DORO-950217 format. One record per atom (N, C-alpha, C): residue in one letter; y, z, x. Coordinates in steps of 0.1 Angstrom, whole numbers, plus 5000, padded with zeros to 4 digits. Each point is the difference from the previous one (the first is absolute). Layout:
N
AYZX
...
END
This chain:
644
M683632162414
M500050115009
M501049985011
A500349875005
A500949975011
A501450044994
L500249954987
L501350024994
L500450154999
N499050094999
N500250145000
N500550055014
D499449935010
D500450045014
D501449955002
Y500249874995
Y501449955002
Y501150094994
A499650054987
A500950104994
A500350125008
A498950055007
A500150115008
A500949985013
A499749885005
A500949955012
A501549984996
L500249964988
L501349974994
L500750144998
K499350094996
K500550144998
K500550065013
Q499249975011
Q500450055014
Q501249935005
G500149874997
G501149925004
G501450054994
R499850024986
R501250024993
R500550155004
R499150095002
R500350145005
R500749995013
R499449925009
R500649985014
R501549954999
Y500149894990
Y501249944998
Y501150104995
Q499750084991
Q500950104995
Q500350105010
T499150045008
T500350095012
T501049955009
A499849865004
A500949955009
A501449994995
L500149974987
L501349994993
L500750135001
T499350114997
T500550134999
T500550055014
R499449955011
R500450035012
R501049915006
G500549904993
G500849915005
G499549905009
Q498749975000
Q499349925009
Q499849864994
Y499849905008
Y499749874995
Y498550004995
P499849974987
P498750024993
P499049895002
Y500349895006
Y499149895001
Y499549995015
L499149905002
L499549975013
L501149965009
P500150055013
P501049945009
P499549855003
V501049925004
V499849865002
V500349985015
L499149945007
L500149985014
L501249905003
D500049904992
D501149905003
D501450074999
D500250094992
D501350075000
D500250085012
I498950065005
I500050085013
I500549925011
L499249885000
L500249915012
L501449945001
S500650004988
S501549955000
S500950075009
Y499850125003
Y500950085009
Y499250045012
T498849945004
T499450045011
T499649875009
E500150025013
E499749885009
E498650015004
V499249904997
V498649995004
V499949925012
V499450045011
V499849935013
V498849935001
Q499050044993
Q498649935003
Q499250014987
S499249894998
S499150004989
S498649985005
V499050094996
V498750005006
V499050004989
S499149915001
S498950004990
S498950095004
L499750104992
L498950105002
L498749964994
G500049884993
G498849954994
G499550084988
L498750014998
L499450074988
L499650135005
M500550104992
M499750155004
M499950084988
D499550125001
D499950094989
D501550085000
I500749994990
I501350064999
I499850134992
P500450115007
P500150144993
P500949984988
L499550054988
L500849984988
L501250105001
S499950125008
S501050085001
S501249945007
R499849895008
R501149945007
R500649884993
I499449974989
I500649884992
I501150074991
V501349955002
V501050084993
V500949904992
G499949875001
G500749924992
G499749855000
T500949914995
T499749874998
T500949915009
K499549885004
K500749925010
K501349944992
T499849964988
T501249934993
T500350084987
A501149974994
A500450074989
A499449964987
G499249905000
G499449944988
G499250104991
R499350095005
R499250094991
R500550155002
T501050025006
T500550135002
T500050094988
N500649954990
N500250094987
N498950024992
A498849945004
A498750024993
A499450135005
F500450055011
F499350125005
F501150125003
A499550124999
A500750115004
A499950005016
D500750105007
D499950005014
D498650055005
N499150044992
N498650045004
N499049894997
F500549884997
F499349884996
F499150014987
M500450114991
M499450014987
M500849914991
P499449934990
P500749914991
P501150064991
L500949904996
L501150054991
L500049924987
L499349895000
L500049924988
L498950024989
S500349974988
S499250044988
S498649965002
E499050074994
E498549975000
E499849864992
K500949954992
K500049884992
K500449895007
S500750015011
S500449895008
S499049935007
E500449885004
E499049925009
E499750075013
F501050075005
F499850065013
F498950124998
G500150074988
G499250114998
G498549944998
A499849884994
A498749944999
A499549955013
K500849955008
K499549975014
K499650125008
W500850104999
W499650125009
W498850064995
A499750014986
A498750054995
A498949915004
S500249875001
S498949915004
S499750025015
L501050025008
L499750035014
L499350145002
Y500450094991
Y499350145001
Y498549984996
D499749924990
D498549984997
D499449935012
H500649905005
H499449935012
H499750095012
Q500950095002
Q499950105011
Q498850094998
V499950054987
V498950094996
V498649945001
S500049874996
S498749944998
S499649945014
D500849925006
D499849925011
D500750045013
G501250064998
G500950035012
G500949895003
I501250035002
I501149905003
I499849955015
R499749885002
R499749945013
R501049925006
D500849944991
D501149915005
D501150085008
P500349975012
P500950075007
P501449984995
I500950105001
I501449984997
I500749945011
V501249964998
V500949955011
V501250105001
A500250055012
A501050115002
A500849995014
Y501150065000
Y500850015013
Y500150155003
E499950025013
E500150145005
E501450005007
F500750104997
F501350025006
F500350165002
M500150045012
M500250155002
M498750084996
N499049945002
N498750064995
N499950034985
R500749924993
R499850004986
R499749864994
F499249994990
F499649874997
F500649964985
Y500349875000
Y500849954989
Y499249884994
V499549994988
V499049904995
V500849874996
Q499549895004
Q500549874996
Q499149954988
E498750015002
E499149954990
E498950124997
G500050044987
G499050114998
G500550134996
N501150004994
N500650124995
N499250094990
K499449914990
K499250064990
K498750065006
R499449935010
R498750055007
R500450135007
V501150015006
V500450135006
V500250114990
S500649964989
S500250104990
S498750064995
V499049914998
V498750054995
V499350095009
M500149955013
M499450075010
M500650145002
K501350014999
K500750135002
K499750094989
Y499949944987
Y499550094989
Y498650045001
L499249925006
L498550065002
L499950095013
E501250025006
E500150095012
E499149955011
A499949875002
A499449945011
A500650035013
Y499349995011
Y500650025013
Y500849895007
S499549874997
S500549895006
S499849874993
I500549895004
I499849874992
I500249895012
A499249914999
A500049885009
A501249924998
G500649955012
G501249934999
G500349925012
T500649904999
T500649915011
T501550045004
V500250045011
V501250085003
V500749925011
T501449994998
T500949975010
T500950125004
R500150025013
R500950125005
R501449945003
L501050074995
L501449965004
L500650125008
I500349975012
I500450095011
I501650015000
P500750114997
P501450005002
P500450025013
R501349975003
R500550015014
R500150165003
K499750035012
K499850145004
K501550065001
T500150114993
T501350085000
T499750155004
E501150075000
E499950145002
E499850094989
E499949944988
E499850074988
E498650074999
K499950124996
K498750075000
K498949934994
E500149944988
E499049924993
E499649885008
N500949945006
N499649895009
N499350055012
R500350105006
R499350065012
R498650044995
L499950064990
L498650034995
L499249884997
Y500649894996
Y499249884998
Y499549945012
Y500850005010
Y499649955014
Y498950085006
E500050144997
E499050085004
E498749974993
F500149974987
F498949964992
F499449865004
L500949915005
L499449885005
L499150005012
D500550105009
D499150035012
D498750064997
F500050094989
F498850064996
F499149894993
Y500649924992
Y499249904992
Y499449905010
Q500649975012
Q499549905009
Q498750045005
V499750145002
V498850045004
V499050054990
S500550034988
S499250054990
S499749924988
Q500949904997
Q499949924988
Q500050084988
I500650125000
I500150104988
I501550004996
C500249984987
C501450014995
C500250104989
E499050074996
E500250114990
E500650125005
I500050035013
I500750115005
I501349975004
W501050084993
W501449995002
W500650135002
F500550035013
F500750125002
F501550004997
T500650104997
T501450014997
T500850065012
K499350055010
K500650065012
K499549925012
E500949985009
E499849935012
E499050075009
G499249935007
G499050055008
G498750044994
G499949964987
G498850044992
G498749915005
Y500249885002
Y499049905004
Y499450045015
K500950045008
K499650035015
K499250144999
K500450094991
K499450125000
K498649994993
L499949914990
L498649994994
L499149935009
L500549905009
L499149945009
L499550115010
K500950095005
K499650105009
K499050104993
L500150044988
L499150084993
L498749934998
M500049875000
M498749934998
M499349985014
G500850025011
G499449975013
G500149855003
K501049944995
K500349865004
K501149995010
K499949905008
K501149975009
K500949904995
A501250015004
A500949894996
A499749875003
G499949904990
G499649875003
G498549974999
E499350104998
E498549994998
E499649944987
V499549885000
V499649934988
V498750064993
W500150024988
W498850064992
W499149894996
D498650054999
D499149914994
D500050014985
V499249924994
V500050004985
V499450144995
E499150065007
E499450124994
E501150115001
E500750005011
E501150115001
E501149984990
Q500449874996
Q500949984989
Q499450064987
R498749964997
R499450054987
R500050154999
L499750065011
L499950145000
L501350074997
L501149955007
L501350074996
L500449964986
R499849884995
R500349974986
R499350094991
S498750025003
S499250094991
S500550145000
I500350055013
I500550145000
I501350014994
Y501049915001
Y501350004995
Y499949994984
G499149914996
G499849994985
G499550124994
R499050085006
R499650124995
R501150105000
F500750015011
F501250095001
F501049984988
S500349874998
S501049974991
S499550054986
T498849994997
T499550054987
T500150155000
A499550075011
A500250145000
A501450044999
Y500949945006
Y501450035000
Y500650004985
K499549894993
K500449984986
K499450114992
M498750045003
M499550114993
M500750135001
A500650025013
A500850125002
A501449984995
H500449904993
H501349964994
H501049995012
G499549935010
G501049975012
G501149914995
E499949944989
E501149904996
E501350084996
K499850134997
K501050084997
K501050045012
L499449995012
L500750025012
L500849885005
E501050035007
E500749895007
E499549985014
L498649984999
L499349975013
L499049894997
S500149905009
S499149884997
S498650045003
V499149924994
V498550035003
V499749995015
A500649905007
A499849985013
A500550125009
D501250064997
D500650115006
D499150124999
A499450024987
A499150104998
A498849995007
F499549885001
F498749965007
F500250045014
L501149985007
L500250035014
L499950155001
V500650084992
V499850145002
V498650044998
Y499349944990
Y498650034998
Y499149985013
V500249885005
V499249955012
V500450105012
E501350035002
E500350095010
E499450145000
I499950054988
I499450134998
I498550005001
Y499449914994
Y498550005000
Y499249925008
G500949905007
G499349915010
G499449884993
Y500149895008
Y499549874993
Y498650005000
E499250055010
E498649994999
E499350084989
R500850114997
R499450094990
R500249954987
I500949914997
I500349964986
I499349864997
R499449945010
R499449874997
R498949994989
E499350114998
E499049994989
E500450094988
E501150054999
E500450094989
E500149924987
T499650064989
T500149944987
T501550034995
E500349934989
E501350034993
E500150144997
Q498950064995
Q500150144994
Q500150105013
E499449975010
E500150085012
E501449995006
M500649895000
M501449985005
M500950074990
Y499850004987
Y500850074991
Y500050155002
R498750055003
R500050155002
R500650045013
A499949905010
A500750035014
A501449994998
L500549914992
L501549984998
L500650134993
Q499250074992
Q500550114993
Q500250115010
K499250015010
K500250115010
K501149985009
I500549875002
I501249985009
I501149954992
W500050034987
W501249954992
W501350045005
E500150135004
E501350055006
E500449915013
E499049955007
E500449915012
E500549874995
I499549964990
I500449874994
I501550024994
R500150114994
R501450034994
R500950015011
L499750065011
L501050015012
L500349875005
A499049915001
A500349865005
A500949934990
E499950034987
E500949944990
E501550045003
Q500150135004
Q501350055003
Q500749975013
G499149915009
G500549965013
G499550085011
S498950084998
S499350095010
S501150085007
Q500950064994
Q500950095006
Q499450135004
V500450055012
V499550125006
V501150125000
E499750114995
E501050115000
E499950075013
L500949995008
L500050075014
L500550154997
V499150095003
V500450145001
V500450055014
Q501250025003
Q500550015014
Q500150135005
N499850104991
N500050145005
N499050084990
P499350095006
P499050084993
P500650084990
G499350014988
G500550094989
G501149924992
T500149885001
T501249934992
T499449944987
E498750004999
E499349954988
E500250094988
K500049954988
K500150084988
K498750074997
A499950134999
A498850074998
A499549964986
S498749994998
S499349974989
S498550054999
L499149944992
L498750045000
L499349945013
L499250085006
L499249955012
L498949914996
T499250054992
T498949924995
T499750044986
R499149924993
R499650044986
R499350145000
L499550045011
L499150115000
L500750125007
I501049985008
I500750125007
I501450004996
P500650094993
P501350014997
P500950025012
A501349965000
A500950025011
A500150145005
G500050025013
G500250135006
G498750085000
T498949954995
T498850085001
T498949955009
L500549885007
L499249965011
L500250075013
T499050045008
T500150075011
T499449945012
P500350025012
P499249945011
P498550014999
E499650134995
E498550024999
E499449914991
M500749934991
M499349914991
M499949865006
L500549985012
L500049875006
L498849995010
K499349895000
K499249975011
K500449855005
I500450005012
I500849885004
I499149925010
A500049874997
A499249915011
A501149915006
F499849985013
F500849895007
F499049895005
I500449894996
I499449875004
I500649925012
Y499249995010
Y500649945013
Y499349875002
P500849905004
P499449875005
P499350015013
K500550085008
K499450015015
K499850155002
T499550045011
T499950145004
T501250055007
P500350125000
P501250065007
P500049965015
E498849995006
E499949985014
E500449865003
T499949914992
T500249855002
T501349944995
S500750094992
S501249954993
S501150105000
G501249985006
G501150095000
G500550034986
W499949904990
W500450024988
W499150094993
T498749995000
T499150084995
T500150145006
Y500250015013
Y500150135007
Y501250084993
A501149934998
A501250074995
A499850054986
H499249934992
H499750064987
H498950115001
E499149995010
E499050115001
E500850135004
L501049985010
L500850125002
L500750064986
G500449904992
G500650054988
G499050074991
R498849955000
R498950074991
R499850145006
L499850025013
L499850135006
L501150094998
Y501149955001
Y501450084997
Y499850054984
L499649924992
L499950034986
L499050114998
E498950005007
E499050114999
E500650145005
Q500949995010
Q500750125005
Q501050054991
A500749904995
A501150044990
A499650074987
F498849964995
F499350054989
F498750075004
E500050085010
E498950055007
E499150074989
G498749955000
G499050064991
G500249964984
R501149934998
R500249964986
R499849864996
V500149905009
V499549874997
V498949955008
K499249924994
K498849945007
K500549855003
T499649965013
T500249855003
T498749965006
C499949864999
C498849935006
C500649875005
V499249935008
V500549885007
V498849894998
F500549884997
F499049884999
F500649905010
D499549985012
D500749905008
D499149875002
R500549915008
R499449875002
R499949924987
A501050034991
A500049924988
A501049875003
G499549905006
G500849905006
G500149884990
T499149994991
T500049884990
T500350054986
A500349934991
A500350024986
A498850074994
G498849955002
G498750064995
G499850135006
E500350025013
E499850135005
E500950114995
V501249944997
V501150114995
V499550044986
E499649904991
E499650054987
E498850095000
N499149965010
N498750095001
N500550145004
A500950025010
A500550125004
A500650084989
I500849944991
I500650064990
I499150054989
D499049904997
D498950054990
D499450125006
L499650015013
L499350105005
L500850134999
A501449995003
A500950114999
A500050054986
V500149924990
V500050044986
V498750074996
A498949945005
A498750064997
A499850145006
A500850025013
A499950135006
A501050104993
G500749964990
G500850104993
G501549995004
C500449895008
C501449995004
C500849964988
N501250064998
N500949974989
N501449955005
L500150005013
L501349945006
L499549925013
I500449875001
I499549915011
I501349945006
F499950005013
F501149935008
F499349895008
T500549874997
T499549885009
T501249975008
I499750005013
I501150005010
I500749875005
A499549894995
A500449865004
A500349914989
V500949915002
V500349904989
V498949924996
Q499049965010
Q498949924996
Q499150074989
M500250124998
M499250094990
M500650004987
A501349944998
A500650014988
A499249934988
G499449885002
G499449934990
G498750084995
P499250045011
P498750094996
P500450124994
S501150065003
S500550144995
S500249974984
V500749894998
V500349974985
V498849984992
R499049935006
R498749974993
R499450144997
C499950085010
C499350134998
C500850094990
A501449995001
A500850084990
A499649964986
V499949874998
V499749954986
V498550074996
R499150005010
R498750064996
R500050144999
H500950075007
H500050154999
H501550054997
P500349974987
P501550034996
P500350155001
K499150105001
K500450135001
K500250055015
V499849905009
V500150045014
V501449945005
R500850085007
R501249955006
R499849935013
I500549885001
I499849945013
I501449955005
F500250035013
F501349975006
F499749905012
N500749905001
N499849915011
N501349995010
C499750005011
C501150005011
C500549865002
S501049964992
S500649865001
S501350004994
L500749905002
L501449994995
L500149904990
R500650034988
R500449914990
R498949924994
M499050074997
M498849934994
M500150024985
P500049894992
P500350014985
P498850034992
Y499550135001
Y498950054992
Y500350124993
T499550024987
T500350124993
T498850095001
S498749955003
S498750075000
S500150105012
I500749975011
I500150085011
I501450025004
H500250115007
H501450015006
H499949975015
T501149965005
T500049975015
T501050095007
Y500050005013
Y500850095008
Y500349945013
Y501150025006
Y500449955013
Y501250085005
A500449985012
A501050085007
A501149905003
R501450054998
R501149915004
R500150015015
M499249945008
M499950005013
M501249955008
Y500849914992
Y501149945006
Y501150105004
E500050114993
E500950115003
E499950055015
S498650035004
S499750045013
S500249895010
K499749884996
K500349895009
K501549985003
F500950034991
F501450005002
F500350105011
L499450124999
L500350105010
L499549965014
I498849945001
I499549965012
I500849885006
G500649924992
G500849905005
G501350065007
A500550114993
A501250065006
A499650075013
I498950055001
I499550075013
I499949915010
A499349884997
A499949895011
A501249955005
A501049974992
A501349965004
A500850105008
A499750124997
A500850115006
A499450035015
L498749975002
L499550025012
L499949895010
S500049884994
S499949885008
S501349965006
R499949955012
R501149945007
R500249864999
S498949944993
S499949864997
S500549974986
E500449884997
E500449964987
E498949934993
R498750015006
R498949934993
R498850114999
L499650014987
L498950104997
L498849914995
G498950055001
G498749944996
G499550064987
Y499349934991
Y499450054988
Y498849934997
V498950084999
V498849944995
V499650024986
A499849914993
A499750014985
A498549974998
D499550054989
D498649954997
D499949894990
Y500350024987
Y499749904990
Y501449974993
P500249874996
P501149984991
P499850024986
I499950134997
I499850064986
I501150074995
Y499950044986
Y501150084995
Y500350125008
G501350025004
G500450125006
G500249995015
E499249895006
E500149975014
E501449955004
M500649914993
M501349955003
M501050115000
A499950094990
A500950115000
A500050095012
N498750025005
N499850075012
N500749945012
I499749875002
I500749935010
I501650005000
N500449974988
N501449994998
N500750135002
A499350114995
A500650145001
A500250035015
F498949975007
F500050035015
F501349925006
A500149884997
A501149915006
A501350064995
I500250044988
I501250054995
I500450135006
G499050095002
G500150135007
G500449985015
A499449905006
A500449985014
A501549945002
R500349924990
R501449945001
R501050104996
M499750114992
M501050104997
M500450075014
V499050015009
V500450065014
V500649905009
N499449885000
N500549905008
N500349874993
P501149964997
P500149884991
P499649875006
Y499750005013
Y499649885007
Y498549985002
V499250094995
V498650015002
V499249904993
K499049945006
K499149904994
K498750064999
V499249964989
V498750064999
V499049875002
C499150005010
C499249905002
C498750034992
L499649924990
L498950044991
L498849915003
E498850075001
E498749935002
E499050074991
W498949914996
W499150054990
W498750025007
A499350114997
A498750045006
A498949934994
K500249964987
K498849924993
K500349855000
K500749955010
K500249855001
K499049955010
R499549884997
R499049945009
R500849975013
G499050005011
G500649965013
G500350115009
T500949995009
T500350115009
T500450124993
G499650125006
G500450134993
G501450024999
A500450084991
A501450034998
A500550085011
R499350105006
R500550075011
R500149925013
E499149915001
E500149905012
E501249924999
R500549954988
R501149934999
R501350085003
L500050124994
L501150095004
L500150035014
N498950025007
N500050035014
N500649885009
Q499649874995
Q500449885005
Q501649995000
E500550064989
E501549994998
E500750125008
G499250085006
G500650105009
G500650124992
L499550034988
L500650104991
L499550145005
V500750104999
V499850135005
V499750094988
F500950004990
F499950114988
F499349924990
I499050044995
I499249944990
I499550094989
S500149954987
S499550074988
S498749944997
D498950095000
D498649944998
D499450074988
N498650005000
N499350074990
N500450134996
D499850044988
D500550144996
D498850105003
M498849945002
M498950104999
M499149975012
I499150115004
I499249995011
I498549984994
T499249915006
T498650004996
T499250075010
P499450124995
P499350085010
P498949945009
R499349914995
R499049935010
R500849925011
N501149944996
N500649925010
N501550055002
A500150135004
A501250065002
A500949925011
S501349994996
S500949935008
S501350074999
R500849985010
R501550055000
R500949904993
E499549884997
E500849904993
E500150024985
Y500750114997
Y500350034986
Y501550074999
G500549994988
G501450054998
G501049915009
L501050085005
L501049955009
L499650035014
Y499949915009
Y499750035013
Y500849925011
R500250065012
R500749935011
R499049965010
K500049875005
K499149965010
K500850025014
R499350095008
R500550025013
R499849895010
E500750015011
E499849895010
E498649995005
D499350125001
D498650015005
D499049954990
G500549954988
G499049964989
G499650124991
S500350125003
S499650114992
S500950014987
L499650074990
L500850004988
L500550144998
E501250024995
E500650134996
E500249994984
N499350094993
N500250004985
N501350094997
L500949944992
L501350074998
L500150044985
A499449934991
A500150064986
A499149924992
T499450064989
T499149934992
T500350034985
P499949904991
P499950034985
P498850074996
I500050094990
I498950074996
I499849984985
W498849954997
W499650004986
W499250134997
D500750104993
D499250124997
D499349994988
W498949955000
W499249984988
W499650134993
G499750105009
G499650134995
G501150054990
K501350005003
K501050034991
K500249934988
F499649865002
F500149914989
F498950034990
Y498850035005
Y498950034990
Y500350144994
E500550095008
E500350144994
E501049984988
R501049925003
R501149994989
R499449934987
I499149905003
I499449934988
I499250114992
I499250085006
I499250104994
I501050114993
R500950055006
R500950094994
R500749944988
N500449875000
N500549934989
N498950004988
L498849965004
L499150004989
L499850144994
C500050115008
C499750124994
C501250064993
S501249955003
S501350054993
S500149914987
G499349904999
G500249904987
G501149905002
S500549995013
S501149905001
S499549885008
G498749985002
G499549905009
G499449894991
E498949955004
E499349894992
E499550054987
T500849944989
T499650054987
T499549894991
D499550044989
D499449904991
D501249934994
A501150064999
A501249934995
A500449895009
H499750025013
H500349895011
H498849905000
K498750065002
K498949935002
K499749914987
G499849885001
G499849904989
G501349954994
K501150035005
K501349944994
K500949935011
K499850055012
K500949945010
K499350015014
A500449935009
A499650015014
A500950095007
V499450105006
V500750105007
V499750005016
N501150005007
N499850015015
N500750105006
Y499450115006
Y500650115007
Y500549945013
W501349995002
W500649955012
W500950105005
W499450085009
W500850125005
W500349985014
G501150075005
G500549995013
G500350145007
L501250005008
L500350115007
L500450114991
S500649984988
S500450104991
S498950074993
A498749945001
A498950064995
A499150075011
D500649995013
D499450065012
D498549945003
V499849884995
V498749945002
V500149905013
I501149985005
I500149925012
I501050085009
D500049955013
D500950095010
D500049915012
V500950055010
V500049945013
V499850115010
I499149985009
I499750115010
I500649945014
C500950085005
C500649975012
C499450055013
S500149945011
S499650065013
S501050115004
K499450115007
K500750115004
K501149965010
T499749885007
T500949955011
T501249934994
M500049984987
M501249934994
M501250065002
P501149945003
P501350075003
P500450074988
W500650125002
W500550084988
W501049924991
E500849935006
E501249924992
E499149914990
T499049925005
T499249914992
T499250074988
R499550125005
R499250074990
R500950054989
R501350045003
R500950034990
R500449904991
L500249895006
L500449874991
L498949984991
I498750005004
I498849974991
I500050104989
E500150135003
E499950104990
E501249994990
F501149965004
F501149984991
F499749874991
L499549905005
L499549874991
L499050044991
K498950085005
K499050044992
K500450084988
H500850105003
H500650094989
H500849924990
S500849905005
S500649914990
S499249934992
I498949945004
I499149934992
I499250094991
K499650125004
K499350094992
K500950044988
S501350025003
S500950054989
S500549894991
G499849875003
G500349904993
G501549955002
S500750055010
S501349975002
S500149875008
F498949955006
F499949885009
F498749944997
Q500049875000
Q498649935001
Q500349875009
P498949975007
P500149885010
P500649874994
F499649964988
F500449874995
F501350014992
D501050055006
D501450024994
D500949905007
G501049954994
G501049935006
G499649855003
L500949945009
L499949865003
L498749975008
I499049924994
I498849955007
I499849864999
R499949935011
R499749865000
R498549975005
S499549904994
S498649955006
S500249905011
Q498949965006
Q500149915011
Q500749874997
D499949954989
D500749874995
D501550024997
G500450125001
G501550034997
G500350034987
T499050014991
T500150044985
T500450154999
V500950034992
V500450144998
V499050064990
R499150095005
R499150074991
R500550124994
C501050075005
C500550104993
C501550025005
G500950004990
G501450005003
G500650145004
E501249995004
E500750135003
E500150084988
G499750135002
G500250094988
G498750004990
E499149925005
E498849984991
E498750075007
S499050014992
S498750055005
S498949924994
L498949975009
L498949934994
L499150104991
G499649954989
G499050084991
G498750015006
P499150084994
P498650015004
P499249885000
D500249914990
D499249884998
D500449905011
E501450005003
E500549915010
E499550045015
I499850145001
I499550055013
I498549965001
I499250034990
I498649985001
I499649855002
T500749914993
T499549855000
T500949925010
M500650075009
M500749925010
M499249895006
D500549885001
D499249895006
D500949945011
W501050085006
W500949945010
W500250115011
L500649955011
L500250095011
L501650015003
V500550125004
V501550005003
V500349925012
D501349985001
D500449905009
D500050045016
N499750135002
N499850045014
N498550025004
V499249934993
V498550005002
V499749845005
T499450005011
T499549875005
T498549994998
G499549884994
G498649994997
G500149974986
K498849974993
K499949954987
K498850064993
I500049984987
I498950054992
I498849895002
P498850035004
P499049915002
P499549934987
E499749875002
E499349934989
E498650054998
F499549974988
F498750064997
F499049945010
E500149885002
E499049945010
E500050065014
E501250065004
E500050055014
E499450155000
L499650054989
L499550135001
L498550015003
T499550115004
T498550015002
T499350014987
E498749984999
E499349994989
E500150144992
E500050115007
E500150144994
E501450014994
A501049955006
A501350004995
A500249924988
Q499449885000
Q500149904988
Q499450084987
A498950075002
A499450064988
A500950104995
L500850085008
L500950104996
L501249944993
V500549915007
V501349934995
V499749924987
S498949964998
S499649944987
S500250094988
L499850145004
L500150094989
L501450064998
Q500750035011
Q501350055000
Q501149955009
G499849885003
G500949945009
G501349954994
I501150005007
I501249954994
I500049854997
K499049935005
K499749864996
K498749984994
A499550104992
A498750004995
A499649894992
D501049934992
D499849894992
D499849875009
E500350015013
E500049885008
E498850015008
G499350105001
G498850005008
G499450145001
S501450085002
S499850124997
S500049924988
S497951405032
S500049955014
S499450105009
E499049895000
E499450105009
E500349975014
K500450115007
K500649985012
K499050035012
END
C-alpha cells in the first residue's frame, strides 16, 4: 500500500521536475548553503521546538539530498531504491502512529530549509498536512533597502508579537494593516489563544483559496487573506468554515483579481468620458430613466451637526429639484459605525432603493460588504482612490478651487504671510495645501503659507495662527448649521477681531449627483462592463462644474477679473496648477520645467511645497477621530495611518 503511495508521489515529483525544466527553472530543492554563500548573516537565533507550516518549507540546508527531490519535495528516485523503501516505511509509520520525531531546520527570510528530516517533510507534504514539528534556528540577514529584505524585517516585527510564521505578504505594510484590522496595537503581544485563532482562520482560508484555484493567480494566500479580512471584517470570519469562506470568496473574486493587478484605480476626470455599455443585466443601455431610480443617502451624522453632511444634504435637495417629481430620495443618518452603515444600507435595499450614496470614506468597507450581498444595487462611496470593484467612488478635484483661493489671498493681502487650516493628512489634502501655496506665489513670489492642523492634539489651529499675527486665513470649506461661524473659506481678521469673508470654495454636490444620474441614464456611467472588472473613481473638478469659488461683492474688480481668467484656463484645460518647476520643502524637484504632475502624483502627494511653513503631523499627534480616518485613507496609512 505504501509503495503505491510512493509511486503516486514519484509521479508528482517527476511531473514537477519536467515542468521546471520546460520553464527553464532549477528543478531540484534550493540549497540554503548556496544562498548563504552570497548573503551576509548578522545574527543566529534559536527558535527552539515549533510547528513549522509545511507551506513555508522550501528547501534543504545542504546539497546532500537535493537531487532526490523535485522542488515541491516530491521524490525523484525509483520505487526500488533504498530511498523509496525508507520513504514508504515513513509513510506507514505516519499513517499508523504519526511521525513524532522533530526535524531540524533553518529559517532564512521566513523560508525553512531542512537539515535533518527531508523524507519526513516529503511524506507530510504528500499527505497535505498543515505543519510538522521541528527544531529551528533563525538566520537574520543584514538590513538592506531591497524590497524582500524590508518585507522580512516587517515580518520579524510581526513574529515578535504573534509567533506566527505562515503569513507572508508580498507587499509592504501588510502586517501593520492586518494588525489594525484585527484591532491590535503595535507591539501588543498575543496570548496563546489568539495565536491559535489566527492560525485556524488562516488555515481555513488557505484551503478555501485553494478550492477557488487561487494558485492560478499571481497573488499570495496572505495577500488575498488581507483583502478578505478587509472586506468582511476579522470578527465576522472567526467562526467561518472552509465552505463558507469559499462561497464568500466567490462573491468577491473580482476584488481579489483587482488586488492581483495592483489595486489600480481608473480615474474618470470628466463626466461622459466612460465608454457606453450595458448598464445592468436587467436594464439595457439607454432605457434607464430617473423614474426607475429610488435613491438613498447614508449619512454618518445629521446635517445640523456636520458641515460635510449638510453639504451633501443640500446636494440631495438639489437633486430632487433637478428631477422634480421624477426621482425619489430618502435619508438614513446617524450611521456612524460600520454596523450602523450596513444596517442602513440593508434597510434602504429593503425599502426598494436601487442607487445608494454613502458620503464618507469610513463607509467604504461596509459599502463593499453590502454591495457583495446586493449585487443588483449600485453603491457609490464618497472617497478618493479606493481600490474596490464592487462599488464606485467619487470625489472633487478641490485643489483647483484652493489654487484660486491662494491667488485671491495673495492679491488682497499686504503681508507676505498667509495662514492655512487643514483637517486631516489624507489623500488629496496635500494637493489642496500645495495648490493654495502655488496660487499665492503666482501673485506674490515671496509669499509664505503658515500651515496648521485642526485635528492635531493640543492648542487649536486658529489659536496658533492668531498667535502668529496672521490676518488672511484659509479655513474650513463648509458651515455647520448648529455651530455657525464666519471662520470658513478665505477670511480677513480685522483689527477689532471681527472677520470679513472674502471667498470660499464650493463643493456643488447637487450637480455632482445630477451628473452621475444623467450618466447612468445615458448608458455612459457606472456599467457592468466597469463594475466587477476595475475600480472606478469619478474625480471631477471645475470643468465638470461641480466645484467653484464664490467671491465677495467687495472684492476689487481687477482681482475678480484675474480669478475668472484663471478659472476659465483651468476649465478649458489650457492651464493646471501643478505645471512647471515645483520644489518641496527639502529642496527636491517634484516637477520639472515644462512638465506636469499626473493625477496619481497629485492625489498621493506626501510632501509640501517649499513656500509652506509647517509640517505633516505624525500619526500620534492627531486626535483619536483623525487617527481613525487617517488609518483608512491617510498618506501614511501603513504607518499608523473624510468625514469633515
